[in-house]
N, C-alpha and C positions, 0 to 999 in steps of 0.2 A: 409505706413500702414494707413488704413482708420480708422478714429476715429468715435465714435458714438455720440460725442457731439462737439460743437464748442469750439475752444481753449479758447475763452474769458470766457465762462461759466465754463469751467474746471478750469481755474485759480481762478475764484471767489470761487468755491467750495473748492479748495485746501487751499486758504488763510483762508476761514471761518473755516476750521477744523484744522488749524495749531496749534500745542500744544508746550508749552515750552520744553517738554521732547522729542519732536519728533526727534531732532538731535542726541539723544543718541541711540546708536545701539551696536550690538555685545555683548561682555561680560559685558560691562558697564551697560547694561540694567538689573537691579536687579529686581527679582520678588518681588512684594509688597504683603504684607499680606492683607487680605480682609478688615480689619478695617482701615489700613492705606490708602488704595485706596479710601474707602468711605469718610474719612475725607478730603483727598486732593481734591476729586471731588466736595464736598460740598463747599469748599473754591473757586473753580474755575468754578462755574456754567456757566458763560458766554462762556467759552471755553471748556466745559466739553466733548463735542463730539470730539473724538480723532481718527484721521486717518480714517480707514474704520469701526471702532467699536466706538459707542458712548455710553456713560453711563449717560444720562441726569438724570435719576432717581437714580443715584448712583449704586454701585455694588450690592446692594440688589435687584434692578430691573434686572440688567444684569444677575445675578447668582441665581436668585430666581426660582420659579416654571417655569417661561418662558424661562429659560436659554437655554434649549435644543431645545425647539420647538417654542419659542415666537418670532421668527424672521419673518420679512415681506417678501413680494414677490419682486423679482428683476424686475426692470424696467429700461431699458437703461443701464447706467453706474453703478449706485449704487443700493443698496437694502435699501428701506426705511421701518422702523418699524413703529408701531403706533405712536411713539413719534417723528418721523422724523429722527431717528438715521440711520447711514450708516453702512452697514455690508460689510466686505471685499469680493470681487468677482474678477474673472479674468477681467471683463470689467472695474472695478475700477482701477486695476493695469495697464491695457492697456491705460487708460486715463491719467495716470501720465506722466509728461513731462520729468523728469530727473531721473537718477539713484539714486540721493540723496533723492528725494521724495519717491521712492520705498523703500529705506533703512529706511527712517523715519517712514513710515507707517507700514512696517513689524516690526520694532522695538517696536512700541506700541502694535500691535496686539499679537505678539508672546511673549510679556512679561507676559502674564497671560493666563493659559489654559482656564479659563472661557470666556475670551474675544475671544480667538482663536476658542472656540467651537461655537460661534455665527456666524462665517464666513461661506461662501459658502453654504447658505441654499438651499434646494431643492425648485424649483419653482412650482412643481406639487404636489398637495395634496396627490395623490395616491402614488407617489414615496416617498414623505416625510414620509408617514406612514411606508414604508419599511426601509428607511434610511434618517435621516434628513439632511445629508451632501450630496451635489451634487459632487460626486467624479469626474465626468467628468470635472466639472468646476475647481476643485482643480488641476487636471492634467494640464489643460490649463494654470492655473496661474503659476504653476511651470515651464512650458515650456516657458511662457512669460519672467519670471525672468531669466531663463537660456539664453534666446535669446537676451534680451535687457540689462540685468544687467552687471555692471562692475565686475572686480575681487573683488573689495571691497564689492559690494552688495552680491556676492556669499559667500564671507567670513563671512559677517554679517549674512546671512541666516543660515550658519552652526552654528555660535555661538548662534544665537537666538533659533535655533532648540534644541541645547543642553540645553540651559537655560529652554526652555519650557518643555522638558522631565524631567529635574531635578525638576522643579516646580510641575509636576504631582505627583512625589513621595514625595517631601519634604513639599509642601504646597498646597495640592489638593483642588480643588473647592468642595463645599458641594454637588453640584448636580452631582451624578455619571454618569448620562446620558450625561452631558456635557463633562465629562472626555472621554467618548467613542467617542463623536464627535471630540474632539481634537486628540484622538488617530488615527482616520481615516485620518485626515489631515496630521498628522506627518508621518504616515506609507506610504502615497502616495508620499512623497518626494523621487525622484529617487535616491538620494544620502544618504538616511537615514542609510543604512547598512554600509556605508563607513565612516560616521562621527565618530570622536574620540575626546576625551578630549586632552588637551595640553600634558598630560603625556602619551598619546597613548592608554588610556583605551577607548574601543569602547562604544558608547552611545546607540546602539541598545538594548543590554541586559537590560539597565535601562528602556527603553520603554517597553520591554517585562515584566519586573518586575512590572511596573505600571499597566499593563493590568492584570497580574496574581493576584495582590493585590486588585482588585475590587471585590465587592460582587458578588455572583454567578448570581444574576439576571442581573447585568450589563454585566458580561462576556457573558451570554447567548444572551443579546441584541446585543452585538458586533458581535457574530457569525451570527446573523440574518442580521446585516448590511453587513457583508462580502458576504453573499449570495444574497443580494439585486441586482436587475438588474439595475445597475447605467447607465442610458442613459440620456445624457444631452439634452438641449433644441434643439440643432441642430442634435440630433440623434446619436452622436458619442458614441461609447462604449469603444473602446480601444484607448490608447494614452499614451504618456509619459512612465510610468512604467507599462503599461497595460499588457504586455505580460508575460507569465509564465517564470520565471527565469530558467536558465539552470540547477539549482540544482535538479529539478524534473526529475526523470528518465523516459524515454519514455515507453509507454505501449507496450509490446511485444504481438504477436498474442496469446501467451499462456494464458495471463491474460488480454485479450482485454475487452473494456467496453461493448461489445456486450453481455458478460455473466453477466453483472451487470446492470440491468435496472435502469435508473435514473428517479427520480420523478419530478424534476424541469426543467425549460426551459434552452435553450442553453445560454441565456443572463446571467441567474443566475450562470450557470456553469462557464462561462468566468470570471465573477466577483469574484466568490469564488476562482478560480484557480489563479487569479491575486494576491490575498492576500496570498495564500499558497506560491506562488512564491517568495514573499518578504521575508518571514521567511526562505524559502529554500535557497535563495540567501545568506543570512547571514551565514547559516550553511556551505554552500559550500565555501564561502570566508574564513571562519575560518579553515575549513579542509585543503584547499589549502595552507593557510599560515603556518599551522602546518607541512604539508608535506614538504614544502620548507626548514624547519629547520631540517629535518631528513637527516643525511649524506647518500650519495648514497652507494648502496651495491656493485657497480662495478666502476672501474675507466674508464675514457674516452677511454683508449686504449684497454680495454677488447674486445674480439671478440664477435660477436653475438652468441646466441640470446640476445636481449636487456634485461636489468634487470627488474624484476617485479616492479610494482608500490610501492613506499614507504608505509609502514603501520604505523598507529597511533591509539592508543586507546583513549577513552574519558578520562580516568584517566590521561593519559600522557599529555593531553592538559593543565592540571593544572589549570583549571578555570571552573567555573560554568556558564560562559556567554553563551556558546553554549547550555548548558542544559536548560537555560531560554527560548531560542528560540524554542527548542524542546518541552518544556512544553506548549508553546502557540500553536504549531502545534498539540500537543496532544488534546487540547481543540477543535481545528478545526476538527481533525480526528474523535473525539467522536460525534461532531455535524453532520459530514458527514455520519457517520455510521447510524445515526437515520434518516436523511432526504434524503440521497442518492442524493447529489447535483452533485458531480463530481466522476469520476472513482477513485477507491482507489489507483491506481498506481501513481496518481499525487503526493502522499506523499512519494514515493520512492526517495531517494536522491542519485544520481549517484556517487557523490564524496565520500559520506560515504561508499557506497557499494564497491567502488574501493579501498579505503584506510583503511578500518576498520581492526584493528589488532585483529582478532577473537581469536587467541590463548591467548591473554592477556585479552580480554573483557569477554570471557565466564567464566573463573574462578572467575573474580571479580563480575560477575552477580550472582554467586552462594553464594556470601558472603552477609550477611545482610547489607543493606545500601551501598553496593558496587556501584561505579560509572562505568556505562557501557552503550555502545550504545544498548546493548540487552534490556535495559529498555524502549527503544523507537522502538518497532517492526514495527510500521507503516513506519519508514524510510527505512527499510531493504527489499530488493527484495527477491523473492522466492529462488534465487540462494544463497544469503547470509544466509538466514534462514536454508536452507538445509545444508550448511557448518557448521553453528552453531550446528545443531543437530548431524552432523557427529563428530564434536569435542567433544560434550557432550558424545556421544557413546564411543568414543575412551578413554575418561577419565574414564568412568564407567568400560569399559573392562579392562583398566590398573589396576584400583582399585581391581576388582574382581580377576584378575590374581595374584596380590600381596597377596590378602587375601587367595587365594587358596594355595599358597606356604606356608603361615604361618599356615593354618589349617592342611596342610599335615605334617608339622613338629610335631604337637602336637596330631593329631587324625588320622593319617594314610593317605593313598593315596587319593588325591582329584584331579579330572580332572580340569585343568585350562580353559577348553573350554566347550561350549555347543555342545555336539556331538550327532548327529542324524544319526542312521544307518537304512536305509529304503530300501524296495524292490520296484522296479518300478511298479510291478503289485499290490501293496498294500500300496500305498503312504499315503492315508488318514488314514487308520487304524493304520499303524505303527507310523505315526507322532502323532496322537491323543493319543495313548497309552504312548509314550515316554514323550510328553509334560506334561501329567497329573502327571507323576512321578517327574517332576522337581520342585525344589523350585524357588521362585520368584528371588532370588539372582542368581540362575544358568542361568535364562533367560537373564541376563545382561552380560553374558560372550560372547566372540566372538564365532559366530556360525561356526561349521564345519559339513559338510554333507558328508556321504559316502554311495554310492549305493552298496548294497550287490552284490558281484560277479564282481565288476568292479575295475579297478586299478587307477582311477583318484584320485589325491591328492588335497583336497580342499584348494586352496589359493584365493577363491572368485568365480571362474568360476563354480564349481560344485553346490554351493548353489544357484547361479543364475538360473541354469537349474532346480534345485529342486523346486524353487518357481514357475517357469514357468509351470512346469508339475502339481504341486499340486493344484494351483488355477484353472487350466483347469478342473481338476476333481471336485473340490468343487463347481464350478459354473455350472457343467453339470446337465442335467435334472435328472440323475439317483439318485442323492442325495436328490432332492426335497427341498433344502434349499432356493434357490433363483429362481425367475421366471422373464421372460422378456415378455412384451406384444408383440403382433405381429408387432406393428408399432413403437417400441422403442428399442434402442440398449442398454439400461440400465437394470440392474437387480435390483429387489427388493424382500423383504422377501415374501414368501408364507403366505397369511393370514390364521392363524390357531388359533382357540380359545383355544385349549388345545394341544400344541405341545408336542411330546414325549420327554423323557429325552435324548434319543440318538440324536434326532434332535437338542436339545439345546446344547449338548456337541459339536456337529459338528459345530454349529454356533459360539460357543465360540472359537473353534479351528480356525475358519476363522478369527475372530478378532485378535487372537494371531498371526496368520500367517502374517496378514497385519502389525501388530505392530513390529514383528520380521524383516520384510522386511524393514520398515522404520529405525529401529534401526541399521540394517546392511547395509544400503544404497543400497538396491536392488529395482529396479523399476519393477512394476508388470503390466501384461497385463490383467487388470480387468476393468469392466464397471459398476461402481456404480454411482448413480445419485448425483448431488450436494446436494440434501436434506440429504443424509446420512452423508456427511462431515459436514454439518450444525449441525446436531443432535449430532455428536461426539464432536463438539466445543460449544454446547449449544447455537447455533444461531437459532432464531425462523424460522420455515418453513412457507412459504407463498403459496398462490394459484398458483403462477407462477411456483413453483417447481413441481407441478403436471404435467405440460406440458412435462417434461423430462421423468417421470415415466410411464405415460399413456396418450399419446396425445389424443387418442379418448375420454377418459373419461373427460379430460380437456375441449375439444371442446364441449362435451355434456353439461357439467355444465355451460360453458359460454353461450351456447344457451338459457339456462333457463332464463338468465337475459334479453333476448330480447323478450320473449313470453308475450303476453297480458294476462290479467286476465282470459279471456274466454279460451284461448289456454291452460293455466295452469290447469284450471278446467277440460278441456277435457282430459288432460294427466293423471289425477288421480294418480299423483306421491305422495308417502308417505315418511315419514322419516324412511325408512327401506332400508337396503342394502342387496342385494344378492351377494354371492361370491362363487368362486370355491376353496374349501380347499382340494387340492390333489385329485380331482375327485369327491368330495362330495359337493353337493349344500347346502349352509348354508345361514342363514340370521342374520342380526345385526340391532338393533334399534339405530338410531342416537340420539334420545332423549327418555325419558320415554314415553311409550305409542305411540312410533313412528309409529307403523304399522297402527294406526288409525288416524294419523295426516297427513292431506293433505298439499302439498306444494302450497303456494299461493304467490301472489305478495308481501304481507306483510312479509312473513317469508322465502322467497327463499334465501336471503343472509345468514340467519342462517343455512338453509339446506346445502348450499355450504360450509360454514365454517366447519360445523360438518362432512361433507363428507370428506373434505381435512384432518381434524383432524383424522378421522377414518383411512384413507389410511396410514398416516405417523405415527400415534401413536397407536390408539386402536387396529388396526388389527395386529400389530407386537410388542406389548409392551414387552412381555417376550423375543421374539427373539432378538430385538434390545438391550435389557438390557444385554443379554448374550454376544452379539457381542461386545458391548462397554466394558463389563467387561474384555473380552479377550484382546481387544486393549489397554485398560488402564493398564492392568497388565504389559505391556512393555513400553508404551509411556505416561502413565498418568502424570508422573512428569517431562516430558521433555519439551523442548521449543516448541513442537508441539502445546501446549495449547495457544500460542501467535500467531498462524498462522490464516489466514483467511481461510474459507472453500475452496475457489478457489486455494489457495496456498497449502493447504493440499492435494487436488486432484492432483496438479502438483507433489508434493513430492511422492505420492503413484504411480501415473501412468506415470509421465514424460510428455514431450511435444509431440505434434502430428506432428510437422514440420520436415519432412525428408530433411533437407537442407544438401545435400552431398557436396555442394560447400564449406560450412563452415567446413565440415569434412576434405575435401581435403586441405584447407588452414592451418588447425591446425595439420595435421598428421606429425608424426616424422618418420624419415627413419634411418635404422640401417643395419649393416652388409655389408656396401659398396654401398647401394642404396642412391641415392639423388633424389631430386625433378625432375631433368632433365634426369634421367635414362630412357632408352627406355621402359623397362618393366613397370616402374611406369607410364609413359605417356599412355601406352597401357591399364594398369589397370584402370585408371580413365576414359579413353574413353569408355571402356567396361561397367563400372559401370554407366556411364551417360546414357547409353541406357537401363538400367534395369527398369522394372516396380517397383512401390512402394512395391509390394509383394516380388519381388526378392531382393530389397534393404533391407527389413526387414530380409529376410533369410540370407543375407550376414552379417548383424549385429549380428544375432543369432549365426552364425557360428564362428565369430571372438570374440564375447564377452559373449556368452551364454544368451543374452537378445536382443530382437528386439525392446526394448523401447529406447526413446530418453531422456537423462538426462535433468534436469532443466537447462536452459541456452542454450540448443541446442547441436548439435553434436560436436561443438567446445570444449565442456567440457569433451569429452569422453577420451582424452589422448590416441588416437589410434596410433599404431606403425605398420609399415610394415618393416619386416626384411628379408634380403636375406637368402635363404635356398638352396644354391648350384647353380650350373649352369643349363643349359637347360636339362630337363629330362621329363619322363612321370609321375613322382610322382605328387600326388594331393597336392594342398595347405593345410597346417595345421595351427593350431592356439594354442596359450596359452591363453585360455579364461580368466584365472585369472588375466592376465595383459593386456588384450586387444591388443595382439600381433598377427598379421597375418604373417605367415611364407610362403614366396612366392618364388618358384624357378625362375630362370632367363629364362623364356620361350622365345624361339626364335621368335615366331610370335604372333600377336594379336589373331588370330583364335585359336591357341593352348591354349593360356591363357584363353580365353572365355570358351572353352570346359572343360578344367580342373577345372576352378573355379565353373562353374555351376554344374558339377558332385559333387564337394565337398559340396557346400551349400545345395544341395538336399538330402544329406545323412549325416546330421550334428548332429544327436541326439546320445548321449552316449559318454562315456569316455574310452580311452584306452591308452596304451603306444605309444608315438610318435616315 
């Protein structure tokens, strides 16, 4: 290994900085109080500079105003401050000759968080302004220690790290900024999530506690440090513990980062994700350890299928240690929501989502001060959140069912279900009339739909077709509730200054329908823009949201920013908007006296902001209020309020990915069919040749919905059952249970012809 200084100079420097306490390491290194340290160093002025940290001016100088930023620039092996002090760096560690020297120097530095905070300073002023700690150099130092250190050095590092973390809580440095520097250095230890006290108590929660106990300003500074683009002098960004830990769930196409524009550069994103991964790693390790303690639900001799993954609730873990790590992630999630540094999916924890015991966690979440994973929604994937909402709905339905029986005992007959009897040719009118007569408590009952004149019994399939048909009517042009621009697939409210009462009732019905669909776990074929889901969840709408609603208008407003003053003057644009209100041309002033106010270079930003506000707020204020009122009547108190807009859109509309390979792998066979049956092989070969339109028709035929559930088609619980031998009968289905009844056709050609005939004539219910 190449050294950066001659051995003779290195020995002289090491001897000059040797300290009587340097041989003490591990747990024997007791954290000294600030006054004790000052007194000792005043008595030892000739040898006061210790290891890589020197305190020539006493602890007052080291931990005073310059503690977090008063370190010097690195040159060669060591870092010299204004007083000639030495600060720990990877180069300094590399220059040490023996493992004992490494242990001695680490022992002194790690014995006090304030001394530790002076180590690894940034060498570049611009980077120091973002984060005073050179994180890349810290990772290099840990890599050197792991590569060159003996088992004793590694054991000492563990003990010293535990001591430093304890000191941050028990005897903190007065300078909180220094605490954050020390926190960065400790967090970057690749083994920090694995260290434990002698009694087995993990040390990482104690570090989380030290971070959480800092004043708000220092916690905010730490969040900024996490997002800093830590690039070392040699340009390296990743190393050591630099990669995101496996606890972070991967981003699926349904919630890809493309739908969430990021504001900072990729270096900041990698840096931020690295620290997210550290906390995720501890949560994952804790979950996996807890799962290993859960007894298996099947014995080793049990036949397939394999047992489901063990489940565990946060309450069952019996410790708040995991909660402390989750609270730190909550700080990072809040910071990320504001600054949009990394995709929100990086906060999903795959282990939590796989092993969470939702049936135990949801009831505890509803208890004041209950301990539940539901309290940390950023950890939970859309699939898990949809399951939480389903469990909530089941609990509410069960409660309403019990209450209905009790009310029937004392006040007469009460229907235990929410029953809608509708005619196919009058869906909207019949539904609106019946929902208006229902009490709020009735809307929380399990939904049952009956089409007048038909024999279908609703066990889930009839209601799915009901929703499919009614949203098709509500979003059609004949009702005039929603409109779609010529170059957008999304619908938005018609701008009306004075909408009629009938229109408002229909809009409220639409909100109720979407709420009922969510409550009853039905996925809808609707195209509402991300802005609407943002408004439902009280998330601010931005200019970028206009691109989805009206791309042409968005392009026009963007062009305004590129025009010169002369071009704007020639345009003669005023702060007035013209709009089509159901065939009537109307105007709206964006500001007082807007018709007489020209758009200029100085006020065009204001014009664009007011125009965007008009589109999303002023033009549809009453319409959206009614829509939200209808939706909140069903879902206002549910877990929906903890979802992100993108997740709520997935919950309402499902995924767009028609992965029939996943459906084939997860399909269950019944009635004598197996995966290797000839008719089954023919079936999947025929389906593989279908267009996306035909695949959606097949889904609608078998399940009464052509939508893909959250998590993909593997979550559909699709069943293919044998329905007799070879015959000319068409395939049929039990849509309530996602069961396709398939005769054992003799040839692939016959199967294709019979299947296509069935799926092209799939609307309506009758006796099978």
